[in-house]
Backbone as CSV, one residue per row, in Angstrom:
resi,resn,N_x,N_y,N_z,CA_x,CA_y,CA_z,C_x,C_y,C_z
1,ALA,0.889,-1.017,0.139,0.158,0.086,-0.263,0.691,1.332,-0.055
2,THR,0.332,2.086,-0.579,0.994,3.509,-0.753,1.056,4.271,0.469
3,ALA,1.480,5.473,0.622,1.289,6.288,1.702,0.075,7.303,1.257
4,HIS,-0.415,7.147,0.495,-1.577,8.151,-0.246,-2.773,7.414,-0.450
5,SER,-3.132,6.205,0.320,-3.848,5.260,0.326,-4.912,5.786,1.068
6,THR,-6.405,5.752,0.930,-7.371,6.113,2.031,-7.998,4.670,2.312
7,ALA,-8.420,4.925,3.544,-8.789,3.944,4.251,-10.494,3.831,4.146
8,ALA,-11.140,4.711,3.705,-12.694,5.139,3.475,-13.018,4.457,2.056
9,PHE,-12.088,4.567,1.231,-12.557,3.879,-0.158,-11.665,2.765,-0.424
10,PRO,-12.120,1.759,-1.058,-11.378,0.625,-1.772,-10.605,1.481,-2.889
11,GLU,-9.580,0.870,-3.355,-8.963,1.232,-4.256,-9.740,1.621,-5.637
12,GLY,-10.395,0.763,-6.115,-11.073,0.989,-7.298,-12.275,1.856,-7.346
13,SER,-13.022,1.981,-5.998,-13.898,2.747,-6.145,-13.439,4.355,-5.998
14,LEU,-12.381,4.543,-5.738,-12.068,5.875,-5.561,-11.869,6.482,-7.099
15,SER,-11.397,5.891,-7.588,-11.253,6.119,-9.426,-12.770,6.208,-9.706
16,LEU,-13.618,5.194,-9.432,-15.254,5.313,-10.261,-15.490,6.754,-9.638
17,LEU,-15.404,7.063,-8.488,-15.714,8.262,-7.639,-15.490,9.303,-8.294
18,LEU,-14.519,9.354,-8.538,-13.873,10.591,-9.742,-14.332,10.870,-10.911
19,TRP,-14.544,9.497,-11.854,-15.033,9.398,-12.993,-16.267,9.841,-13.165
20,MET,-17.434,9.601,-11.931,-18.503,10.074,-11.660,-18.661,11.372,-11.377
21,PHE,-18.000,12.088,-10.909,-17.869,13.536,-10.557,-17.630,14.137,-11.818
22,ARG,-16.958,13.900,-12.564,-16.127,14.315,-13.702,-17.334,14.300,-14.914
23,ALA,-17.937,13.099,-14.571,-19.092,13.128,-15.699,-20.484,14.103,-15.343
24,LEU,-20.722,14.169,-13.968,-21.627,15.148,-13.427,-21.101,16.569,-13.809
25,LEU,-20.003,17.086,-13.937,-19.616,18.161,-14.008,-19.755,18.312,-15.596
26,LEU,-19.631,17.472,-16.337,-19.572,17.518,-17.786,-20.952,17.983,-18.013
27,LEU,-21.727,16.818,-17.560,-23.532,17.410,-17.537,-24.107,18.733,-17.426
28,LEU,-23.522,18.991,-16.015,-23.775,20.353,-15.671,-23.493,21.555,-16.525
29,ALA,-21.956,21.128,-17.038,-21.435,21.975,-17.767,-22.145,22.510,-19.023
30,GLN,-22.535,21.115,-19.890,-23.060,21.035,-21.003,-24.617,21.843,-20.804
31,ASP,-25.174,21.813,-20.082,-26.764,22.502,-19.510,-26.406,23.742,-19.609
32,ALA,-25.495,24.179,-18.682,-25.229,25.697,-18.609,-24.552,26.322,-19.962
33,LEU,-24.014,25.328,-20.629,-23.758,26.122,-22.203,-24.685,26.239,-23.196
34,SER,-25.734,25.193,-22.763,-26.587,25.135,-23.948,-27.806,26.111,-23.975
35,LEU,-27.814,26.986,-22.564,-28.805,27.993,-22.445,-28.252,29.240,-23.165
36,GLN,-29.526,29.780,-23.975,-28.795,30.706,-25.105,-29.846,31.938,-24.321
37,ILE,-29.550,33.062,-24.052,-30.180,34.271,-24.050,-30.656,34.693,-25.299
38,ALA,-32.074,34.905,-25.254,-32.507,35.732,-26.284,-32.814,37.081,-26.544
39,VAL,-32.161,37.586,-27.373,-31.493,38.884,-27.838,-32.993,39.533,-28.764
40,ARG,-33.658,40.830,-28.307,-34.489,41.258,-29.355,-34.337,42.632,-29.245
41,PRO,-34.390,43.205,-30.221,-34.338,44.669,-30.403,-35.003,45.580,-29.836
42,LEU,-34.500,46.504,-29.052,-35.716,47.273,-28.140,-36.373,48.072,-29.049
43,ALA,-37.609,48.606,-28.772,-38.606,48.907,-29.266,-38.118,50.526,-29.084
44,PRO,-38.228,51.320,-30.688,-38.088,52.730,-30.531,-38.764,53.483,-29.388
45,ALA,-37.959,54.532,-28.505,-38.896,55.357,-27.596,-39.782,55.995,-28.175
46,THR,-40.795,56.017,-27.637,-42.066,57.007,-28.259,-42.046,58.087,-27.139
47,LEU,-42.134,59.059,-27.660,-42.234,60.309,-26.730,-43.678,60.694,-27.110
48,SER,-44.377,60.834,-25.650,-45.662,61.024,-26.165,-45.543,62.583,-25.714
49,ARG,-46.290,63.426,-27.233,-46.528,64.682,-26.798,-47.816,65.017,-26.866
50,SER,-48.526,64.357,-26.402,-50.463,64.579,-26.355,-50.279,65.885,-25.548
51,PRO,-51.280,66.768,-26.121,-51.489,67.583,-25.048,-52.237,67.405,-23.746
52,ALA,-52.068,67.753,-22.490,-52.802,67.703,-21.518,-54.116,67.381,-21.396
53,VAL,-54.849,66.375,-20.721,-55.922,66.001,-21.036,-56.974,67.097,-20.129
54,HIS,-57.906,67.490,-20.198,-58.758,68.479,-19.489,-60.430,67.929,-19.253
55,ALA,-60.522,67.251,-18.102,-61.873,66.889,-17.977,-63.092,68.229,-18.378
56,GLN,-64.135,67.771,-18.874,-65.047,68.829,-18.766,-66.600,68.388,-18.267
57,PHE,-66.348,68.685,-16.995,-67.560,68.094,-16.533,-68.393,69.260,-15.766
58,GLY,-67.858,70.447,-16.082,-68.887,71.458,-15.977,-68.336,72.772,-15.983
59,GLY,-68.598,73.526,-14.969,-68.268,74.940,-15.109,-66.617,74.654,-14.823
60,GLY,-65.813,76.229,-14.852,-64.707,76.177,-14.412,-64.207,76.526,-12.618
61,GLU,-64.892,76.514,-12.460,-65.010,76.483,-10.531,-64.125,75.472,-9.969
62,LYS,-63.277,75.298,-9.207,-62.443,74.961,-8.604,-62.983,74.184,-7.417
63,PRO,-62.890,73.075,-6.902,-63.532,72.595,-5.665,-63.172,73.113,-4.513
64,LYS,-63.719,73.367,-3.618,-63.346,73.906,-2.344,-62.838,72.855,-1.429
65,GLY,-61.660,73.098,-0.540,-61.129,71.973,0.424,-62.036,72.061,1.534
66,LEU,-62.013,71.140,2.438,-62.648,71.173,3.632,-61.780,71.911,4.483
67,SER,-62.562,73.088,5.252,-62.232,73.902,6.237,-62.976,73.363,7.503
68,ARG,-62.797,74.224,8.849,-63.540,74.375,9.957,-64.959,74.813,9.740
69,ASP,-64.662,75.941,8.382,-66.015,76.802,8.171,-66.953,75.982,7.199
70,SER,-66.386,75.222,6.326,-67.291,74.528,5.470,-67.522,73.214,5.882
71,GLU,-67.168,72.675,6.938,-67.258,71.400,7.488,-68.736,71.286,8.075
72,PRO,-69.540,70.199,7.523,-71.176,70.192,8.021,-70.998,69.801,9.617
73,GLU,-72.195,70.010,9.776,-72.545,70.008,11.681,-72.274,68.529,11.739
74,GLU,-72.990,67.689,11.035,-73.450,66.190,10.965,-72.414,65.405,10.231
75,PHE,-71.554,64.495,10.958,-70.627,64.003,10.155,-70.475,62.263,10.864
76,PHE,-69.709,61.378,10.125,-69.665,60.205,10.489,-68.754,60.248,11.944
77,LYS,-69.291,59.369,12.874,-69.007,59.231,14.591,-68.782,58.106,14.674
78,THR,-67.921,57.425,15.108,-67.839,56.203,15.872,-68.220,56.173,17.045
79,ASN,-68.818,55.219,17.990,-68.594,55.319,19.208,-67.583,55.673,20.100
80,MET,-66.269,55.149,19.778,-65.354,55.691,20.718,-64.983,57.172,20.436
81,ASP,-65.581,57.503,19.310,-65.333,59.247,19.383,-65.848,59.832,20.220
82,ALA,-67.081,59.339,20.717,-68.089,59.853,21.737,-67.577,59.677,22.920
83,MET,-66.825,58.707,23.354,-66.420,58.444,24.822,-65.227,59.266,25.053
84,SER,-65.337,59.755,26.512,-64.491,60.362,27.137,-62.839,59.640,27.342
85,ASP,-61.851,60.201,28.066,-60.346,59.132,27.396,-60.949,58.172,28.968
86,GLU,-61.383,58.514,29.810,-61.426,57.554,30.984,-62.242,56.178,30.426
87,GLU,-63.221,56.785,29.583,-64.051,55.366,29.200,-63.435,54.335,28.489
88,LYS,-62.606,55.216,27.340,-62.041,54.556,26.663,-60.901,53.821,27.107
89,LEU,-60.042,53.923,28.208,-59.141,52.990,29.042,-59.927,52.074,29.692
90,LYS,-61.552,52.180,30.053,-62.093,50.774,30.352,-62.497,49.720,29.211
91,SER,-62.229,50.228,28.012,-62.875,49.096,26.989,-61.362,48.371,26.862
92,PRO,-61.947,47.094,26.526,-60.852,45.908,26.750,-59.978,45.767,25.228
93,VAL,-60.995,46.606,23.992,-60.416,46.719,22.908,-59.051,47.584,23.131
94,VAL,-58.999,48.825,23.805,-58.040,49.489,23.884,-56.793,48.807,24.850
95,TRP,-56.793,47.930,26.035,-55.830,47.208,26.499,-55.526,46.073,25.128
96,ILE,-56.193,45.371,24.594,-55.805,44.394,23.600,-54.848,45.049,22.877
97,GLY,-55.184,46.032,22.221,-54.597,46.859,21.140,-52.975,47.169,21.836
98,LEU,-52.839,47.932,23.120,-52.185,48.219,23.294,-51.123,47.057,23.963
99,SER,-51.613,45.993,24.276,-50.571,44.858,24.550,-50.338,44.259,23.491
100,ILE,-50.717,44.708,22.322,-50.323,43.699,20.931,-49.451,44.722,20.489
101,LEU,-49.159,45.816,21.073,-47.954,46.852,20.519,-47.093,46.564,21.555
102,VAL,-46.940,46.428,22.988,-45.942,46.437,23.549,-45.687,44.995,24.208
103,LEU,-46.050,44.070,24.107,-45.692,42.625,24.773,-44.590,41.886,23.973
104,PRO,-44.506,42.161,22.546,-43.640,41.544,21.777,-42.154,41.999,22.388
105,PHE,-42.365,43.746,22.409,-40.775,44.218,22.984,-40.597,43.701,24.235
106,ILE,-41.097,43.459,25.342,-41.011,43.045,26.187,-40.316,41.481,26.391
107,ALA,-40.943,40.572,25.763,-40.735,39.088,25.593,-39.547,39.297,25.042
108,GLY,-39.150,40.069,23.994,-37.782,40.120,23.323,-36.734,40.757,24.285
109,VAL,-37.014,41.435,25.087,-35.999,41.723,26.237,-35.791,40.576,27.020
110,ILE,-36.766,39.857,27.329,-36.534,38.822,28.437,-35.833,37.808,27.916
111,ALA,-36.197,37.418,26.498,-35.398,36.488,25.684,-33.918,37.159,25.494
112,LEU,-33.565,38.144,25.267,-32.197,38.520,25.380,-31.354,38.319,26.688
113,GLU,-32.442,38.844,27.572,-31.509,38.611,28.944,-30.994,37.034,29.190
114,PHE,-32.270,36.270,29.050,-31.920,34.856,29.241,-31.046,34.111,28.113
115,SER,-30.532,34.797,27.147,-29.933,34.288,25.978,-28.412,34.383,26.881
116,LYS,-28.127,35.039,27.476,-26.470,35.564,27.973,-25.861,34.654,28.939
């Protein structure tokens, strides 16, 4: 036996393994080389020089923005809008929402402290 022989592989299986590895590389290289990139000419850039579109749905008056003066007296209000801050804090929805925001950070700090 020579000094370079390996105990893991019998004498003939190492050359067979090398032959299979070379065949696999050849197959992979053949597939990679057979790929062709489709090149097509780019369409010429068309510049749109059409005039701006003007909607003609009526007079030339511009719509007024919403302000405190023009706001209607009746508007959509939820039940939470009508509640005072004390009543809002008594609602379980508020506590669930706050816990969804805060608890993951507390759990992260605890996990970081125990990982040390």
